[in-house]
MIDRENPA-963548 format. One line per 4 residues: number of its first residue (from 1); for each residue y, x, z of C-alpha. Coordinates in steps of 0.5 Angstrom, whole numbers, plus 500, padded with zeros to 3 digits. Layout:
<kolzas>
NUM	Y/X/Z  ...
</kolzas>
This chain:
<kolzas>
1	331/547/133  326/547/139  326/555/139  334/555/139
5	334/550/145  329/554/149  333/561/147  339/557/149
9	336/555/156  334/562/157  341/565/155  345/559/159
13	341/561/166  343/568/165  351/567/163  351/562/169
17	348/567/174  353/572/171  359/568/172  357/566/179
21	356/573/181  363/575/178  367/569/181  364/570/188
25	366/577/188  373/575/186  373/570/192  372/576/196
29	377/581/192  382/577/188  385/583/185  379/585/182
33	381/584/175  374/586/172  371/580/175  376/575/172
37	374/579/165  366/578/167  367/571/169  371/569/163
41	366/573/158  360/569/161  364/562/160  367/564/153
45	360/566/151  356/560/154  361/555/151  360/558/144
49	353/557/145  354/550/147  358/549/141  351/549/137
53	349/543/140  352/536/141  353/537/149  360/535/148
57	361/534/156  359/541/158  363/544/152  369/540/155
61	368/543/162  367/550/160  373/550/155  377/548/161
65	374/553/165  375/558/160  383/556/160  383/557/167
69	380/564/167  385/565/162  391/563/166  388/567/172
73	388/573/167  395/572/165  398/570/172  399/563/170
77	394/560/176  392/563/183  386/567/183  383/564/190
81	382/558/194  382/551/190  382/555/183  375/558/185
85	372/552/188  373/548/182  370/554/177  364/554/182
89	364/547/182  364/547/174  358/552/174  354/548/179
93	355/542/175  353/546/168  347/549/172  345/542/173
97	346/540/166  342/546/164  336/543/168  337/536/165
101	337/539/158  330/543/160  327/537/162  329/532/157
105	333/535/151  339/532/153  345/531/158  344/525/163
109	348/519/162  353/520/167  355/527/164  361/524/160
113	364/522/166  363/528/170  365/533/164  372/529/163
117	373/529/171  371/537/171  376/538/165  382/535/169
121	381/538/175  380/545/172  386/544/168  390/541/174
125	390/548/177  394/551/171  402/550/171  404/544/168
129	407/547/161  400/550/160  397/543/161  402/540/156
133	401/545/151  393/546/151  390/539/154  388/534/149
137	391/527/150  388/523/155  384/516/154  389/512/157
141	395/515/152  394/511/146  401/511/144  400/516/138
145	396/511/135  401/506/134  406/511/133  402/514/127
149	399/508/124  402/502/127  404/499/120  398/501/117
153	394/497/122  398/491/122  397/490/114  393/484/112
157	388/489/108  386/493/114  386/486/119  381/483/114
161	376/489/115  370/487/117  368/493/121  372/497/126
165	377/503/124  376/510/127  383/513/129  382/521/131
169	387/526/134  386/533/133  390/539/136  387/545/134
173	387/551/139  393/556/137  387/561/136  383/557/132
177	383/561/126  380/567/130  374/562/132  372/561/125
181	375/554/125  379/551/119  383/545/121  384/542/114
185	377/543/112  375/539/118  380/534/116  377/534/109
189	370/533/111  372/526/115  369/521/110  373/515/108
193	380/517/110  385/511/110  391/515/113  393/522/115
197	399/525/119  400/532/120  406/534/125  407/540/129
201	405/541/136  411/546/138  418/547/135  417/551/129
205	420/558/130  425/562/125  421/564/119  422/571/121
209	418/570/128  413/566/125  406/568/127  401/566/121
213	395/567/125  397/562/130  396/554/129  401/549/131
217	398/543/128  397/536/130  393/532/126  392/525/126
221	388/520/121  385/514/120  378/513/117  373/507/115
225	367/510/116  363/509/123  364/513/129  358/517/129
229	360/520/122  367/522/125  364/525/131  359/529/127
233	365/533/123  368/535/130  362/537/134  364/544/134
237	371/543/137  369/537/142  375/539/147  380/539/142
241	379/532/139  380/525/141  377/519/137  378/512/138
245	374/506/135  379/500/133  376/493/132  379/489/126
249	386/486/128  386/489/135  393/491/137  395/498/140
253	401/496/144  400/494/151  392/495/152  387/500/150
257	382/498/144  375/499/145  375/507/145  370/513/145
261	373/519/147  369/525/143  370/529/149  367/524/153
265	361/522/149  354/524/150  349/526/144  342/527/145
269	339/533/143  332/534/140  327/536/146  325/543/147
273	317/545/147  317/544/155  315/551/156  319/556/160
277	321/563/156  320/570/159  324/576/157  319/582/157
281	321/589/157  319/592/150  315/598/153  310/593/156
285	309/590/150  308/596/146  303/598/152  299/592/151
289	298/594/143  296/601/145  290/598/149  288/593/144
293	287/598/139  283/602/144  279/596/146  277/595/138
297	275/602/138  270/601/144  268/595/141  266/599/134
301	263/604/139  258/599/142  256/596/135  254/603/133
305	250/603/139  247/596/137  245/599/130  242/605/133
309	237/600/137  235/598/130  234/605/128  229/606/133
313	233/612/136  231/615/143  232/611/149  235/617/153
317	241/617/148  242/610/148  242/610/155  247/615/155
321	251/612/150  251/605/154  253/608/160  259/612/157
325	261/605/153  261/601/159  265/606/163  270/606/157
329	270/598/157  271/598/164  277/602/164  280/598/158
333	279/592/161  282/594/168  288/597/164  289/591/160
337	289/586/166  294/590/169  298/590/163  298/583/162
341	300/582/170  306/587/169  308/582/163  308/577/168
345	312/581/174  319/578/175  324/582/180  326/578/186
349	333/578/183  332/573/178  332/568/184  336/572/189
353	342/572/185  342/564/186  343/564/193  350/567/195
357	353/561/191  348/556/195  350/559/202  357/559/200
361	357/552/199  353/550/205  357/554/210  363/551/207
365	361/544/208  359/546/215  365/550/217  361/556/219
369	363/563/217  357/567/214  356/574/212  350/574/207
373	347/580/204  341/581/200  336/587/200  330/588/195
377	332/585/189  328/590/185  322/588/188  317/585/183
381	312/579/184  308/574/179  313/569/175  309/563/179
385	310/567/185  318/568/184  319/561/181  315/558/187
389	320/561/192  326/558/190  326/551/194  322/554/200
393	328/559/201  333/555/200  331/550/205  330/556/210
397	337/559/208  340/552/209  337/552/216  339/559/218
401	347/556/216  346/549/219  342/551/225  342/558/226
405	349/560/226  354/559/231  361/557/231  366/563/231
409	368/561/238  361/561/241  359/567/238  365/571/241
413	364/568/247  357/571/247  360/578/245  358/577/238
417	362/579/232  365/572/229  361/571/223  354/570/223
421	350/575/219  344/572/215  340/577/211  335/575/205
425	330/581/204  324/583/200  319/589/200  312/591/198
429	307/592/203  300/594/199  298/588/194  303/583/198
433	310/582/198  314/580/204  320/576/204  324/575/210
437	330/571/212  333/574/218  339/572/222  343/574/228
441	344/566/231  343/562/237  335/563/236  330/558/238
445	329/556/245  321/555/246  322/550/252  326/545/248
449	321/546/242  315/544/247  320/538/250  321/536/243
453	313/537/241  311/533/247  316/527/245  313/527/238
457	306/527/240  305/534/236  300/536/241  297/534/248
461	301/536/254  296/540/257  296/544/250  303/545/250
465	303/548/257  298/553/255  302/556/249  305/562/249
469	313/562/247  311/565/240  306/559/239  311/554/241
473	316/557/236  310/556/231  310/549/232  316/548/228
477	311/548/222  307/542/225  308/536/220  309/532/226
481	315/536/228  318/537/222  318/530/219  321/527/226
485	328/525/226  333/530/227  333/533/234  340/535/236
489	338/540/242  334/544/237  336/549/233  333/545/227
493	328/549/224  323/544/224  326/539/220  322/540/213
497	319/547/215  312/544/214  314/543/207  316/550/207
501	309/553/209  305/548/205  309/551/199  308/558/201
505	300/557/202  299/553/195  302/560/192  297/564/196
509	301/566/202  303/565/209  309/563/213  311/565/220
513	317/566/225  319/570/230  325/568/234  329/571/240
517	333/566/244  341/568/243  339/574/239  337/570/232
521	331/568/228  326/571/222  322/567/218  317/571/214
525	314/569/208  308/574/206  305/572/199  301/576/194
529	304/580/188  300/577/183  293/574/181  291/581/180
533	285/586/179  284/589/186  280/594/189  275/591/194
537	270/594/199  264/589/200  262/589/207  256/586/211
541	257/582/217  251/577/220  247/577/214  253/575/209
545	258/579/205  265/579/205  271/583/201  276/588/204
549	282/590/200  281/598/199  289/598/199  289/597/207
553	282/602/208  284/609/211  277/611/212  270/609/214
557	266/612/220  259/612/223  261/612/230  255/613/236
561	255/607/241  256/611/247  263/613/244  265/606/245
565	270/605/251  271/598/254  279/597/255  279/591/260
569	276/585/256  277/589/249  274/595/246  277/602/243
573	274/609/241  277/616/240  278/618/233  281/625/232
577	284/625/239  287/618/237  285/612/241  284/606/236
581	282/599/238  276/596/236  275/589/233  268/587/231
585	269/583/225  263/578/227  267/576/233  273/575/229
589	270/571/224  266/567/229  259/569/227  253/571/231
593	253/579/232  248/582/228  243/587/230  245/594/233
597	243/600/228  240/606/232  244/610/227  251/608/230
601	256/603/229  259/602/222  267/602/222  272/601/217
605	279/604/219  284/600/217  292/600/217  295/594/220
609	302/594/220  304/601/223  298/602/227  290/603/225
613	285/599/227  277/600/227  273/594/224  266/594/226
617	261/591/221  254/591/220  254/595/213  258/598/207
621	256/595/200  259/597/194  266/598/191  268/593/186
625	274/591/181  275/584/183  280/579/180  282/576/186
629	284/568/186  288/564/191  284/559/195  285/552/192
633	283/545/193  280/544/201  280/551/202  288/552/200
637	291/555/206  285/557/210  288/562/215  285/570/214
641	283/569/207  287/573/202  283/570/196  276/570/193
645	273/573/187  266/572/183  261/577/183  256/579/178
649	251/574/180  255/569/180  256/568/188  263/567/191
653	266/573/195  271/572/200  277/577/201  279/577/208
657	286/578/210  285/582/217  292/583/219  293/575/219
661	286/574/222  288/579/228  295/575/229
</kolzas>
């Protein structure tokens, strides 16, 4: 059951996302029949999966959503407005239920009431005839019990019962046979039946017009067994049955007995293992299997060399064999690591697809009009990075809508389009992935940031006065600024942004902001693609060793000191008719300068954004394959360091983030 529940959670999330995509597309184009069909299929499939477990409230709500979508297909319900709102609300609640099931293995205690409310709200979007024909009786309508079983309930034999009776009313769907249901077989499965009444739901048509595959029954029964036993029989059709427990001697007329509506009870399911499942391309698994096979061959070859040592084979042959074996194992280890990392890679689409619904809800609540778009959904990153991005991005998007977007009147008065444009994009840059949330809203006013920071004692007044506008805007990430009460004069991006930066830094990344007053704001999150094998060049600076990622290195140059040109308070040099800025790495790291080499200055030419920069070092060391790990503990979030790796002698090598060091 644990494995089945794990598979259900994975499938449920995919179906929830599919239904969300189709409903949002339907809201934009109500004439798109394909989106109604897509949402219907997703909800129908999800409802069927729910039926495998005792999640009756979820099944009830999804059944009502399925009926409403069916009504849209048949033209009995509107395809926009309140109907779409109710359907998206049902999907939102279903997602919260799936989260709860993943954590605890069962629905929360309030699920019964919420499921019943959702089902009623969804069914009210259908026409009255559909409600009367398809909806089961509500809890308050108990007249059927007295009508069907009043004399039996009044009998001395039943009044003397020491245990309650259970009354049930089962109204099978017209298409129940096609769903694999057998109403009479279910009835026969109810233990200790005391009374049964079977009637027709709608008037019977003439015999010539009778549809033998359409169920037209209403089944009512009394049982002497316990409530849970009756509920267990109907656990796969909870939306079609109403069950009430009747205390001994209780009267039905005028008041409701102690009751349990099967469609409103929550039944616990066995908890899952607590691990998250990951769907993997079969080709990636096949590649790993091939590599394991090659590693077995390499291991056998190494064992053969060990055997030659005992045989007294020649030293030269052994050395050649060991070198070849080492090269093979190095290659296979690197390829195996890449293969494992590829398995952990997930497309950004897996979380990006969740945001259109969130932006729609937030903008609707705030009365803002927003055009939201997504770019770079196919960019991949490590599973831990992708999943860790959801909360920070949700907060950034909420701020973009709440505080960045102006009202339509304000935008038109400023000469802008009436709707605020918000773009969520991802792109790969070397071994980093950049996530940006860009809006064309009101932007951030640095003077207001300075004033608020001064009021909140975020920084000393003299320091605030010396700050550039960009440095002042960056204060939105300061804890003192973000934990203050809401400041209405500010665009609001400071509230909670310290938590965003902290989360991104825990993932080994960096958060930054760019804003132009009146033109908009861009929040940029730079993160490692994965904890991956990285090609590193080690360089010496002031007697210490540091690593630079080879992905960013264009070339190395030995530059005579005479070719270094002073440019104001900086330095530059000319390389093949192109002037490049020169940065001394020792000064960048705050280290004492090393001795000047007589042969000239050693330069690493690196790509920083769209520009080339020369980084002066004391010496070049080896190039190595490094397993880079993000900083943790007290070093977590250290600026200018991408991560660390262990060298062969056990020492730690810091891998520098030159673009971040340069600012």
